[in-house]
N, CA, C and O atoms as a GROMACS GRO file, in nm:
protein
  224
    1MET      N    1  -2.946  -3.439   6.388
    1MET     CA    2  -2.782  -3.402   6.405
    1MET      C    3  -2.722  -3.367   6.583
    1MET      O    4  -2.618  -3.382   6.648
    2ASN      N    5  -2.833  -3.326   6.599
    2ASN     CA    6  -2.798  -3.240   6.769
    2ASN      C    7  -2.780  -3.383   6.829
    2ASN      O    8  -2.690  -3.391   6.912
    3ASP      N    9  -2.869  -3.529   6.794
    3ASP     CA   10  -2.803  -3.657   6.903
    3ASP      C   11  -2.674  -3.694   6.854
    3ASP      O   12  -2.609  -3.784   6.906
    4ILE      N   13  -2.623  -3.610   6.731
    4ILE     CA   14  -2.496  -3.679   6.669
    4ILE      C   15  -2.373  -3.610   6.794
    4ILE      O   16  -2.278  -3.656   6.858
    5GLN      N   17  -2.440  -3.480   6.783
    5GLN     CA   18  -2.345  -3.394   6.828
    5GLN      C   19  -2.328  -3.399   7.009
    5GLN      O   20  -2.238  -3.364   7.085
    6ASP      N   21  -2.456  -3.456   7.028
    6ASP     CA   22  -2.421  -3.462   7.207
    6ASP      C   23  -2.353  -3.572   7.251
    6ASP      O   24  -2.286  -3.575   7.354
    7ARG      N   25  -2.378  -3.712   7.132
    7ARG     CA   26  -2.282  -3.835   7.163
    7ARG      C   27  -2.145  -3.784   7.134
    7ARG      O   28  -2.070  -3.834   7.217
    8ILE      N   29  -2.087  -3.715   7.060
    8ILE     CA   30  -1.922  -3.681   7.027
    8ILE      C   31  -1.927  -3.625   7.192
    8ILE      O   32  -1.883  -3.696   7.282
    9LYS      N   33  -1.994  -3.470   7.221
    9LYS     CA   34  -1.975  -3.453   7.315
    9LYS      C   35  -1.961  -3.538   7.439
    9LYS      O   36  -1.889  -3.516   7.536
   10ARG      N   37  -2.018  -3.607   7.424
   10ARG     CA   38  -1.997  -3.712   7.576
   10ARG      C   39  -1.857  -3.840   7.564
   10ARG      O   40  -1.800  -3.900   7.656
   11MET      N   41  -1.830  -3.850   7.382
   11MET     CA   42  -1.714  -3.968   7.391
   11MET      C   43  -1.619  -3.826   7.455
   11MET      O   44  -1.568  -3.839   7.566
   12TRP      N   45  -1.606  -3.736   7.403
   12TRP     CA   46  -1.466  -3.678   7.433
   12TRP      C   47  -1.495  -3.612   7.603
   12TRP      O   48  -1.394  -3.584   7.668
   13LYS      N   49  -1.588  -3.596   7.647
   13LYS     CA   50  -1.590  -3.589   7.781
   13LYS      C   51  -1.536  -3.711   7.875
   13LYS      O   52  -1.453  -3.710   7.966
   14TYR      N   53  -1.594  -3.787   7.837
   14TYR     CA   54  -1.509  -3.998   7.899
   14TYR      C   55  -1.376  -3.983   7.840
   14TYR      O   56  -1.317  -4.087   7.869
   15LEU      N   57  -1.289  -3.899   7.765
   15LEU     CA   58  -1.196  -3.939   7.676
   15LEU      C   59  -1.088  -3.865   7.801
   15LEU      O   60  -0.998  -3.917   7.866
   16ASN      N   61  -1.148  -3.703   7.799
   16ASN     CA   62  -1.073  -3.610   7.863
   16ASN      C   63  -1.087  -3.675   8.001
   16ASN      O   64  -1.036  -3.582   8.063
   17GLU      N   65  -1.120  -3.772   8.105
   17GLU     CA   66  -1.129  -3.781   8.196
   17GLU      C   67  -1.054  -3.887   8.198
   17GLU      O   68  -1.022  -3.932   8.308
   18ASN      N   69  -1.014  -3.945   8.088
   18ASN     CA   70  -0.877  -4.073   8.108
   18ASN      C   71  -0.784  -4.024   8.058
   18ASN      O   72  -0.687  -4.088   8.018
   19GLY      N   73  -0.799  -3.876   8.051
   19GLY     CA   74  -0.628  -3.806   8.035
   19GLY      C   75  -0.629  -3.802   7.884
   19GLY      O   76  -0.519  -3.757   7.853
   20ILE      N   77  -0.701  -3.827   7.771
   20ILE     CA   78  -0.689  -3.822   7.610
   20ILE      C   79  -0.747  -3.669   7.590
   20ILE      O   80  -0.864  -3.638   7.612
   21TYR      N   81  -0.680  -3.610   7.559
   21TYR     CA   82  -0.700  -3.463   7.499
   21TYR      C   83  -0.757  -3.453   7.314
   21TYR      O   84  -0.861  -3.428   7.255
   22THR      N   85  -0.636  -3.485   7.284
   22THR     CA   86  -0.671  -3.473   7.123
   22THR      C   87  -0.659  -3.598   7.061
   22THR      O   88  -0.626  -3.693   7.131
   23GLU      N   89  -0.684  -3.617   6.914
   23GLU     CA   90  -0.693  -3.753   6.848
   23GLU      C   91  -0.538  -3.791   6.851
   23GLU      O   92  -0.518  -3.909   6.882
   24GLU      N   93  -0.441  -3.725   6.829
   24GLU     CA   94  -0.300  -3.766   6.836
   24GLU      C   95  -0.300  -3.858   6.976
   24GLU      O   96  -0.231  -3.959   6.984
   25ASP      N   97  -0.385  -3.813   7.085
   25ASP     CA   98  -0.333  -3.852   7.201
   25ASP      C   99  -0.425  -3.995   7.263
   25ASP      O  100  -0.419  -4.070   7.361
   26LEU      N  101  -0.517  -3.979   7.133
   26LEU     CA  102  -0.658  -4.126   7.132
   26LEU      C  103  -0.509  -4.199   7.069
   26LEU      O  104  -0.446  -4.282   7.134
   27ASP      N  105  -0.467  -4.150   6.932
   27ASP     CA  106  -0.409  -4.267   6.833
   27ASP      C  107  -0.263  -4.355   6.944
   27ASP      O  108  -0.214  -4.468   6.948
   28LYS      N  109  -0.243  -4.230   7.016
   28LYS     CA  110  -0.105  -4.338   7.115
   28LYS      C  111  -0.165  -4.415   7.209
   28LYS      O  112  -0.096  -4.505   7.259
   29ALA      N  113  -0.308  -4.397   7.255
   29ALA     CA  114  -0.360  -4.492   7.378
   29ALA      C  115  -0.410  -4.601   7.306
   29ALA      O  116  -0.433  -4.708   7.363
   30LEU      N  117  -0.431  -4.581   7.175
   30LEU     CA  118  -0.469  -4.705   7.099
   30LEU      C  119  -0.388  -4.831   7.064
   30LEU      O  120  -0.432  -4.943   7.038
   31GLU      N  121  -0.228  -4.779   7.069
   31GLU     CA  122  -0.132  -4.803   7.005
   31GLU      C  123  -0.098  -4.914   7.106
   31GLU      O  124  -0.095  -5.034   7.080
   32LYS      N  125  -0.071  -4.853   7.235
   32LYS     CA  126  -0.013  -4.914   7.390
   32LYS      C  127  -0.138  -5.058   7.399
   32LYS      O  128  -0.104  -5.176   7.389
   33MET      N  129  -0.248  -5.021   7.414
   33MET     CA  130  -0.362  -5.112   7.441
   33MET      C  131  -0.297  -5.253   7.347
   33MET      O  132  -0.250  -5.278   7.236
   34PRO      N  133  -0.336  -5.322   7.486
   34PRO     CA  134  -0.309  -5.478   7.439
   34PRO      C  135  -0.408  -5.534   7.347
   34PRO      O  136  -0.531  -5.522   7.352
   35LYS      N  137  -0.307  -5.621   7.228
   35LYS     CA  138  -0.411  -5.666   7.099
   35LYS      C  139  -0.541  -5.788   7.183
   35LYS      O  140  -0.531  -5.868   7.277
   36LEU      N  141  -0.627  -5.758   7.114
   36LEU     CA  142  -0.747  -5.847   7.164
   36LEU      C  143  -0.730  -5.970   7.056
   36LEU      O  144  -0.686  -5.958   6.942
   37ASN      N  145  -0.768  -6.078   7.112
   37ASN     CA  146  -0.768  -6.194   7.030
   37ASN      C  147  -0.939  -6.236   7.049
   37ASN      O  148  -1.015  -6.266   7.141
   38ILE      N  149  -0.944  -6.217   6.905
   38ILE     CA  150  -1.095  -6.230   6.846
   38ILE      C  151  -1.112  -6.388   6.826
   38ILE      O  152  -1.226  -6.434   6.819
   39GLY      N  153  -1.020  -6.459   6.818
   39GLY     CA  154  -1.042  -6.589   6.779
   39GLY      C  155  -1.126  -6.679   6.804
   39GLY      O  156  -1.153  -6.758   6.713
   40ILE      N  157  -1.198  -6.695   6.945
   40ILE     CA  158  -1.275  -6.761   6.977
   40ILE      C  159  -1.404  -6.707   6.932
   40ILE      O  160  -1.490  -6.790   6.964
   41PHE      N  161  -1.460  -6.600   6.869
   41PHE     CA  162  -1.550  -6.536   6.813
   41PHE      C  163  -1.581  -6.558   6.666
   41PHE      O  164  -1.691  -6.577   6.616
   42VAL      N  165  -1.456  -6.553   6.603
   42VAL     CA  166  -1.462  -6.598   6.411
   42VAL      C  167  -1.446  -6.737   6.382
   42VAL      O  168  -1.489  -6.780   6.276
   43SER      N  169  -1.360  -6.850   6.503
   43SER     CA  170  -1.365  -6.966   6.462
   43SER      C  171  -1.498  -7.067   6.425
   43SER      O  172  -1.600  -7.076   6.493
   44PRO      N  173  -1.477  -7.116   6.339
   44PRO     CA  174  -1.549  -7.187   6.297
   44PRO      C  175  -1.633  -7.326   6.418
   44PRO      O  176  -1.554  -7.409   6.465
   45LEU      N  177  -1.768  -7.337   6.453
   45LEU     CA  178  -1.798  -7.428   6.515
   45LEU      C  179  -1.767  -7.575   6.520
   45LEU      O  180  -1.826  -7.642   6.435
   46LYS      N  181  -1.713  -7.619   6.574
   46LYS     CA  182  -1.656  -7.765   6.541
   46LYS      C  183  -1.788  -7.893   6.569
   46LYS      O  184  -1.885  -7.862   6.639
   47GLY      N  185  -1.778  -8.032   6.510
   47GLY     CA  186  -1.874  -8.093   6.525
   47GLY      C  187  -1.927  -8.125   6.622
   47GLY      O  188  -1.865  -8.169   6.719
   48GLY      N  189  -2.054  -8.108   6.616
   48GLY     CA  190  -2.159  -8.149   6.689
   48GLY      C  191  -2.206  -8.034   6.778
   48GLY      O  192  -2.297  -8.069   6.853
   49GLU      N  193  -2.165  -7.893   6.793
   49GLU     CA  194  -2.184  -7.784   6.899
   49GLU      C  195  -2.282  -7.689   6.816
   49GLU      O  196  -2.272  -7.649   6.700
   50LYS      N  197  -2.376  -7.667   6.912
   50LYS     CA  198  -2.496  -7.565   6.862
   50LYS      C  199  -2.443  -7.435   6.884
   50LYS      O  200  -2.381  -7.383   6.977
   51CYS      N  201  -2.489  -7.390   6.756
   51CYS     CA  202  -2.507  -7.238   6.767
   51CYS      C  203  -2.592  -7.185   6.866
   51CYS      O  204  -2.714  -7.204   6.859
   52VAL      N  205  -2.537  -7.117   6.964
   52VAL     CA  206  -2.611  -6.969   7.076
   52VAL      C  207  -2.768  -6.966   6.995
   52VAL      O  208  -2.863  -7.020   7.053
   53THR      N  209  -2.787  -6.909   6.878
   53THR     CA  210  -2.920  -6.868   6.826
   53THR      C  211  -2.965  -6.974   6.819
   53THR      O  212  -3.084  -6.969   6.853
   54GLU      N  213  -2.926  -7.100   6.784
   54GLU     CA  214  -3.045  -7.208   6.735
   54GLU      C  215  -3.154  -7.235   6.837
   54GLU      O  216  -3.127  -7.196   6.951
   55SER      N  217  -3.269  -7.293   6.820
   55SER     CA  218  -3.351  -7.317   6.930
   55SER      C  219  -3.306  -7.469   6.963
   55SER      O  220  -3.256  -7.554   6.889
   56ARG      N  221  -3.353  -7.473   7.143
   56ARG     CA  222  -3.326  -7.615   7.178
   56ARG      C  223  -3.401  -7.717   7.159
   56ARG      O  224  -3.363  -7.828   7.194
   0.00000   0.00000   0.00000
């Protein structure tokens, strides 16, 4: 349990260093972030392409 509390403290310290002091500040910052296009990560492979995890 102590490990989780330490991780939370480190997270809030980082957020505070970046001007985020409350959960509301965090919500506002997340709303302002540009959207991340994850299409390249979830698109199916086209014919003939190998998956990175396949052995060569």
